[in-house]
C-alpha positions as CSV (number, residue, x, y, z in Angstrom):
1,X,95.8,95.3,68.4
2,X,97.9,92.4,68.7
3,X,99.4,93.6,72.0
4,X,95.9,93.9,73.6
5,X,94.9,90.6,72.0
6,X,97.9,88.9,73.5
7,X,97.2,90.5,77.0
8,X,93.7,89.3,76.9
9,X,94.7,85.9,76.0
10,X,97.3,85.8,78.9
11,X,94.6,86.8,81.1
12,X,92.3,84.2,80.2
13,X,94.9,81.5,80.3
14,X,95.8,82.6,83.9
15,X,92.2,82.7,85.0
16,X,91.6,79.1,83.4
17,X,94.8,77.8,85.5
18,X,93.4,79.4,88.6
19,X,90.1,77.8,88.3
20,X,91.7,74.4,87.8
21,X,94.0,75.0,90.7
22,X,91.1,75.8,92.9
23,X,89.2,72.8,91.8
24,X,92.1,70.7,92.8
25,X,92.6,72.5,96.0
26,X,92.1,69.9,98.9
27,X,91.4,72.9,101.2
28,X,88.9,74.7,99.1
29,X,86.0,73.7,101.6
30,X,87.5,76.2,104.2
31,X,86.6,79.0,102.2
32,X,82.8,78.1,102.8
33,X,83.5,78.7,106.5
34,X,83.9,82.4,106.1
35,X,81.9,85.4,105.5
36,X,83.2,87.0,102.5
37,X,82.0,90.5,101.7
38,X,80.3,91.3,98.4
39,X,81.5,93.9,95.9
40,X,78.3,95.8,96.9
41,X,79.2,95.6,100.5
42,X,82.8,97.1,100.2
43,X,82.6,99.3,97.1
44,X,80.8,102.6,96.3
45,X,77.0,102.6,96.4
46,X,76.6,102.8,92.8
47,X,77.9,99.3,92.6
48,X,75.6,96.5,93.0
49,X,75.7,92.8,92.8
50,X,76.4,89.5,94.8
51,X,79.8,88.7,93.6
52,X,82.3,88.2,96.5
53,X,85.0,90.6,96.8
54,X,88.7,89.9,96.6
55,X,89.8,90.1,100.2
56,X,93.6,90.0,100.5
57,X,93.8,91.9,103.7
58,X,93.8,89.1,106.4
59,X,97.3,90.2,107.5
60,X,95.8,93.3,109.0
61,X,92.2,91.9,109.8
62,X,91.0,88.2,109.1
63,X,87.6,87.7,107.8
64,X,84.7,86.4,110.1
65,X,84.2,82.6,110.4
66,X,80.6,81.8,109.8
67,X,80.5,79.9,113.0
68,X,81.4,82.9,115.0
69,X,77.9,84.2,115.4
70,X,76.7,80.7,116.5
71,X,79.2,80.4,119.1
72,X,78.8,83.7,120.4
73,X,74.9,83.3,120.7
74,X,75.6,80.0,122.4
75,X,77.7,82.1,124.9
76,X,75.1,84.9,125.3
77,X,72.4,82.1,125.8
78,X,74.5,80.9,128.6
79,X,74.7,84.0,130.2
80,X,71.0,84.7,129.7
81,X,69.7,81.5,131.4
82,X,72.7,80.8,134.0
83,X,74.0,84.3,135.0
84,X,77.1,83.7,137.2
85,X,76.5,79.9,137.3
86,X,78.0,80.1,133.6
87,X,81.5,80.2,135.3
88,X,81.2,76.7,136.7
89,X,78.1,74.8,135.5
90,X,78.6,72.7,132.5
91,X,75.5,72.6,130.2
92,X,74.4,69.4,128.4
93,X,74.6,69.7,124.8
94,X,76.7,72.9,124.8
95,X,80.0,72.8,122.9
96,X,81.4,75.6,125.0
97,X,83.3,75.1,128.1
98,X,82.5,76.7,131.4
99,X,83.9,80.2,131.8
100,X,86.3,79.1,134.5
101,X,87.8,76.7,131.8
102,X,87.6,78.9,128.8
103,X,91.0,80.0,128.8
104,X,92.4,76.5,129.2
105,X,90.4,75.2,126.4
106,X,91.7,78.1,124.0
107,X,95.2,77.3,125.1
108,X,94.6,73.7,124.0
109,X,93.2,74.8,120.5
110,X,96.3,77.3,119.9
111,X,99.2,75.2,121.2
112,X,99.6,73.3,118.1
113,X,99.4,76.5,116.0
114,X,102.5,77.9,117.8
115,X,104.2,74.4,118.4
116,X,103.9,74.5,122.1
117,X,102.4,72.4,125.0
118,X,99.2,73.8,126.2
119,X,100.8,74.7,129.5
120,X,103.2,77.0,127.9
121,X,100.6,79.2,126.3
122,X,98.1,81.5,127.6
123,X,95.3,83.4,125.9
124,X,95.1,86.8,127.4
125,X,95.3,90.5,127.3
126,X,96.5,92.2,124.0
127,X,99.8,91.9,122.2
128,X,101.5,95.1,123.7
129,X,100.3,94.3,127.0
130,X,101.7,91.0,126.8
131,X,105.0,92.3,125.7
132,X,105.1,94.5,128.7
133,X,104.1,91.6,131.0
134,X,107.0,89.4,129.5
135,X,109.5,92.2,129.8
136,X,108.5,93.0,133.4
137,X,109.2,89.3,134.2
138,X,112.4,88.6,132.1
139,X,114.2,91.9,131.5
140,X,116.6,92.4,134.3
141,X,119.0,95.2,133.3
142,X,122.4,95.6,134.7
143,X,122.6,92.2,136.0
144,X,126.3,91.1,134.9
145,X,126.5,94.4,133.2
146,X,123.7,93.7,130.7
147,X,121.2,96.5,130.1
148,X,120.5,96.8,126.3
149,X,117.6,95.7,124.4
150,X,118.2,95.0,120.6
151,X,115.4,95.3,118.1
152,X,114.9,95.9,114.5
153,X,115.1,99.7,113.3
154,X,111.7,99.5,111.5
155,X,109.8,97.7,114.4
156,X,106.2,98.2,114.6
157,X,105.5,101.3,116.6
158,X,103.8,99.8,119.5
159,X,107.0,97.4,119.9
160,X,109.3,100.3,119.7
161,X,107.2,102.3,122.2
162,X,107.2,99.4,124.7
163,X,110.8,99.0,124.6
164,X,111.6,102.8,125.1
165,X,109.1,102.8,128.1
166,X,110.5,99.7,129.8
167,X,114.0,101.3,129.5
168,X,112.7,104.5,131.1
169,X,110.9,102.5,133.7
170,X,114.4,101.1,134.8
171,X,115.8,104.4,134.9
172,X,117.6,104.0,131.5
173,X,117.5,105.7,128.2
174,X,117.0,104.5,124.6
175,X,120.2,106.5,123.6
176,X,122.4,104.2,125.8
177,X,120.4,100.9,126.0
178,X,118.3,100.5,122.9
179,X,120.2,99.1,119.8
180,X,118.6,98.8,116.5
181,X,119.2,96.4,113.6
182,X,120.0,97.7,110.2
183,X,120.4,95.7,107.1
184,X,124.1,96.0,105.7
185,X,123.3,95.2,102.2
186,X,119.4,95.3,101.5
187,X,118.1,98.1,99.6
188,X,114.7,97.8,101.4
189,X,116.3,97.2,104.8
190,X,115.5,93.5,105.0
191,X,117.9,92.3,107.4
192,X,119.5,88.9,106.9
193,X,120.2,86.6,109.5
194,X,123.8,87.5,109.3
195,X,122.8,91.1,109.9
196,X,121.1,90.1,113.1
197,X,123.9,88.0,114.3
198,X,126.4,90.8,113.6
199,X,124.4,93.3,115.8
200,X,124.1,90.6,118.5
201,X,127.8,89.7,118.4
202,X,128.8,93.5,118.7
203,X,126.6,94.3,121.6
204,X,126.6,90.8,123.3
205,X,128.5,91.7,126.5
206,X,125.9,94.4,127.3
207,X,122.6,93.0,125.9
208,X,120.0,91.6,128.2
209,X,117.1,91.1,125.7
210,X,116.4,90.7,122.1
211,X,113.0,91.6,120.8
212,X,112.1,90.6,117.1
213,X,109.2,90.1,114.9
214,X,108.6,86.4,113.4
215,X,107.6,88.1,110.4
216,X,108.4,91.9,109.7
217,X,105.1,93.6,109.2
218,X,106.0,95.9,106.6
219,X,108.2,93.7,104.2
220,X,106.7,90.4,105.0
221,X,110.1,88.8,105.8
222,X,110.0,85.6,107.8
223,X,112.9,85.7,110.2
224,X,114.9,82.4,111.1
225,X,113.4,82.1,114.6
226,X,115.3,78.8,115.5
227,X,118.9,80.0,114.3
228,X,118.6,83.4,115.9
229,X,117.4,82.1,119.1
230,X,120.1,79.7,119.4
231,X,122.7,82.4,118.5
232,X,121.4,84.7,121.2
233,X,121.3,82.0,123.8
234,X,125.0,81.5,123.1
235,X,125.5,85.0,124.4
236,X,123.2,84.7,127.5
237,X,120.6,86.9,126.0
238,X,116.7,86.3,126.4
239,X,114.7,86.5,123.3
240,X,111.0,87.3,123.0
241,X,109.3,87.1,119.7
242,X,106.4,89.2,118.4
243,X,104.4,86.8,116.4
244,X,101.7,89.2,115.3
245,X,102.0,88.3,111.7
246,X,103.5,85.0,112.0
247,X,100.9,83.2,114.1
248,X,98.4,81.3,111.9
249,X,100.4,82.2,108.9
250,X,103.5,79.9,109.1
251,X,104.1,76.7,111.2
252,X,105.9,77.6,114.4
253,X,107.8,75.2,116.9
254,X,108.4,77.5,119.7
255,X,109.1,74.7,122.2
256,X,111.4,72.7,120.0
257,X,113.3,75.8,118.8
258,X,113.8,76.6,122.5
259,X,112.3,80.0,122.2
260,X,112.2,81.9,125.6
261,X,108.9,83.8,125.2
262,X,106.5,85.1,122.5
263,X,103.4,87.3,122.4
264,X,100.7,87.8,119.6
265,X,97.4,89.2,118.6
266,X,94.8,87.2,117.2
267,X,92.7,89.3,114.7
268,X,94.9,88.9,111.8
269,X,95.5,85.3,110.5
270,X,93.6,83.9,113.5
271,X,90.5,85.7,112.5
272,X,89.2,86.3,116.1
273,X,87.8,89.9,115.3
274,X,89.1,93.5,115.6
275,X,91.1,94.2,118.7
276,X,90.4,90.6,120.2
277,X,92.3,88.8,122.8
278,X,96.0,88.1,122.3
279,X,98.2,85.3,123.7
280,X,101.7,84.7,125.0
281,X,104.2,81.6,125.1
282,X,106.8,81.2,128.0
283,X,108.8,78.1,127.7
284,X,108.4,75.6,130.4
285,X,111.8,76.1,131.6
286,X,110.9,79.8,132.5
287,X,107.4,79.2,134.1
288,X,107.9,76.2,136.5
289,X,106.8,76.2,139.8
290,X,109.6,74.3,141.3
291,X,108.7,74.3,145.0
292,X,105.3,74.1,147.0
293,X,104.3,77.8,147.4
294,X,103.4,78.2,151.1
295,X,101.5,81.2,152.7
296,X,104.7,82.0,154.7
297,X,107.0,81.9,151.7
298,X,104.8,83.0,148.9
299,X,107.4,83.9,146.4
300,X,109.8,80.9,146.5
301,X,110.3,78.6,143.5
302,X,108.8,80.5,140.5
303,X,109.9,83.4,138.1
304,X,108.7,86.8,139.5
305,X,106.1,88.5,137.3
306,X,103.4,91.1,137.7
307,X,100.6,89.1,139.3
308,X,96.8,88.9,139.2
309,X,94.3,86.7,140.6
310,X,93.6,84.8,137.4
311,X,97.3,83.5,137.5
312,X,96.4,82.0,141.0
313,X,96.1,78.2,141.3
314,X,92.5,77.3,140.3
315,X,92.3,75.4,143.5
316,X,92.6,78.5,145.7
317,X,91.6,81.2,143.2
318,X,88.2,81.6,144.8
319,X,89.2,81.2,148.3
320,X,90.0,85.1,148.2
321,X,93.1,84.8,150.3
322,X,95.7,87.3,149.7
323,X,98.5,84.8,149.0
324,X,99.7,84.4,145.3
325,X,100.0,80.6,144.5
326,X,100.8,80.8,140.7
327,X,99.7,78.2,138.3
328,X,102.6,76.4,136.8
329,X,103.3,77.4,133.2
330,X,102.1,80.4,131.1
331,X,98.9,80.5,132.8
332,X,100.4,81.9,135.8
333,X,101.3,85.0,134.0
334,X,97.6,85.8,133.5
335,X,96.2,88.9,135.4
336,X,92.3,89.4,135.1
337,X,89.7,87.0,134.0
338,X,89.7,87.1,130.3
339,X,86.8,88.2,128.2
340,X,84.8,85.2,127.5
341,X,83.3,87.0,124.5
342,X,86.8,87.3,122.9
343,X,87.8,83.8,123.8
344,X,84.5,82.4,122.4
345,X,85.3,84.4,119.1
346,X,88.7,83.2,118.8
347,X,88.1,79.6,119.7
348,X,85.3,79.5,116.7
349,X,88.1,80.4,114.3
350,X,90.5,77.8,115.9
351,X,88.0,75.0,115.2
352,X,88.4,75.9,111.6
353,X,92.1,75.5,111.8
354,X,91.5,72.2,113.2
355,X,89.1,71.2,110.3
356,X,91.9,72.3,107.8
357,X,94.4,69.9,109.5
358,X,96.4,72.5,111.2
359,X,99.3,74.5,109.9
360,X,101.1,72.1,107.7
361,X,98.5,71.6,105.0
362,X,97.7,75.4,105.2
363,X,101.3,76.3,104.8
364,X,101.6,74.1,101.7
365,X,98.6,75.7,100.1
366,X,100.0,79.1,101.1
367,X,103.2,78.4,99.5
368,X,101.4,77.7,96.4
369,X,99.0,80.7,96.6
370,X,101.8,83.2,97.1
371,X,104.1,81.8,94.5
372,X,101.2,82.0,91.9
373,X,100.6,85.6,92.7
374,X,104.4,86.3,92.5
375,X,104.4,84.5,89.0
376,X,101.3,86.6,87.8
377,X,103.0,89.8,88.9
378,X,106.2,88.8,87.0
379,X,104.1,88.2,83.8
380,X,102.6,91.7,83.9
381,X,103.4,94.1,80.9
382,X,106.9,95.6,81.3
383,X,105.5,99.2,81.4
384,X,103.4,98.0,84.4
385,X,106.4,96.3,86.2
386,X,108.3,99.6,85.8
387,X,105.9,101.2,88.2
388,X,106.4,98.8,91.2
389,X,108.8,96.1,92.7
390,X,108.1,93.4,95.4
391,X,110.3,94.1,98.6
392,X,109.3,90.6,100.3
393,X,112.0,88.3,100.0
394,X,111.5,86.0,96.9
395,X,112.8,82.8,98.7
396,X,109.6,81.0,99.9
397,X,111.2,80.0,103.1
398,X,111.8,83.7,104.1
399,X,108.2,84.8,103.8
400,X,104.5,84.1,104.8
401,X,101.3,84.7,102.8
402,X,102.2,88.5,102.4
403,X,103.8,90.2,99.3
404,X,104.7,93.8,100.0
405,X,104.5,96.0,96.7
406,X,106.6,99.0,96.6
407,X,104.9,101.6,94.1
408,X,106.3,104.3,92.2
409,X,105.9,107.8,93.9
410,X,102.5,109.2,94.0
411,X,100.7,105.9,92.8
412,X,99.4,104.7,96.2
413,X,96.1,106.6,96.3
414,X,95.0,105.9,92.7
415,X,96.0,102.2,93.0
416,X,94.0,101.8,96.3
417,X,91.0,103.6,95.0
418,X,90.9,101.7,91.7
419,X,91.4,98.4,93.5
420,X,88.5,99.1,95.9
421,X,86.2,100.3,93.0
422,X,86.7,96.8,91.6
423,X,86.2,95.0,94.8
424,X,89.6,94.3,95.9
425,X,90.8,94.8,99.4
426,X,94.4,95.2,100.2
427,X,96.3,97.1,103.2
428,X,98.1,100.1,102.3
429,X,101.0,101.5,104.1
430,X,101.9,105.3,103.4
431,X,103.8,106.6,101.6
432,X,103.8,103.9,98.8
433,X,103.4,100.2,99.8
434,X,100.4,97.9,99.4
435,X,100.6,94.6,101.3
436,X,98.8,91.7,99.5
437,X,98.1,88.7,101.6
438,X,96.3,85.6,100.1
439,X,95.2,83.6,103.3
440,X,94.9,80.1,102.5
441,X,91.9,79.5,104.6
442,X,89.8,81.5,102.5
443,X,91.5,82.8,99.4
444,X,91.6,81.3,96.0
445,X,94.0,81.2,93.2
446,X,91.3,82.9,91.2
447,X,91.6,85.8,93.8
448,X,95.1,86.3,92.8
449,X,94.3,86.6,89.2
450,X,91.3,89.1,89.9
451,X,93.8,91.2,92.0
452,X,96.5,91.5,89.4
453,X,93.8,92.3,86.6
454,X,92.6,95.2,88.9
455,X,96.1,96.2,89.7
456,X,97.1,96.4,86.1
457,X,94.2,98.6,85.4
458,X,95.1,100.8,88.4
459,X,98.6,101.3,86.9
460,X,97.2,102.2,83.8
461,X,94.8,104.9,85.1
């Protein structure tokens, strides 16, 4: 009886501590900017009520900002009353840019989130499409004997597929031209900076491109983007970063870190909506238009790339001449005119990032939230802790908002079902991992307590 009593007392203390931390949280107001599903919304039909669920799945799909429907309706109204004039005609009282300028406005909003100048970012396409576009421009195999692409051994499948297809496109094979990074010492294949550098050193003479994630999707490890980029540059290797799980999660300084290029999606921590528009970064040194492009010499003075009309200079874009005059900067890598619906949805969420003060205060809260969750997990009963372990690095500087929990064999199904029945949403990765991500824009310290309470019940089922 005393054991149960002690456990109940510890749970009450944790909840009281969480409520105090939430009351003191200077970013608590951003939670009210989001639509958080209720338990009745997400659980079985026999459950009812209006209590908010515990949504810890922003690393897979961010929640909908409350301002998103408002902004989309404003876009729809513009379309309804202006038709094609919406491309060019500013409307008095409308917070939305013209459709011609919507991508530029979105670039201005996202630039501080990735630590870049607005001219170095473009809101466009999707993650994998942007990776292909970047590789088409900057992967130049067999120049100076360099042809290999280095990536992690457990890369997200789309990255792996993109690399393999790029190699085959150039008449190469993954067997001879793809190198994967394995951890030398980690039980969970969490490669250290030393592991990455070791592989780079071994293959430097024959490597043209390095493709790595800012945050590894499965383990939640945050890689040292600055150090790894600098080391690769010493070996004349071009570096592309996949920031799908890093953008909107951790502060980034892509320009100051001298990153070559990067791509990301926007439906995770950026909360733009399922499958919404992505983005890319190209450092200004790779995207300049150094000479006036003329009709007689249209390819002089800029990096070659797959081109489309939306990458054409705005001043000549609508003249419909078949001469490519690229926009300087990342915008010159655009292809088609972007979905204004997508950009409107993304920009609505980016407004909330602005209200929060940007990535620094969000990172400060995120560190506290994730550490609190980690402490709660460590404080669970020993018999519970014997059934799982956290594979995300314990060093706060080597992770973002996510903790990946490796369960004992056969537990994943019952754990996920029990969590959902109690109104707790996490991400499952078969065969045995749940990814738990307290996002600082809308998650609370009490969410962490409610998760651990439900998780403990699931383990005891």
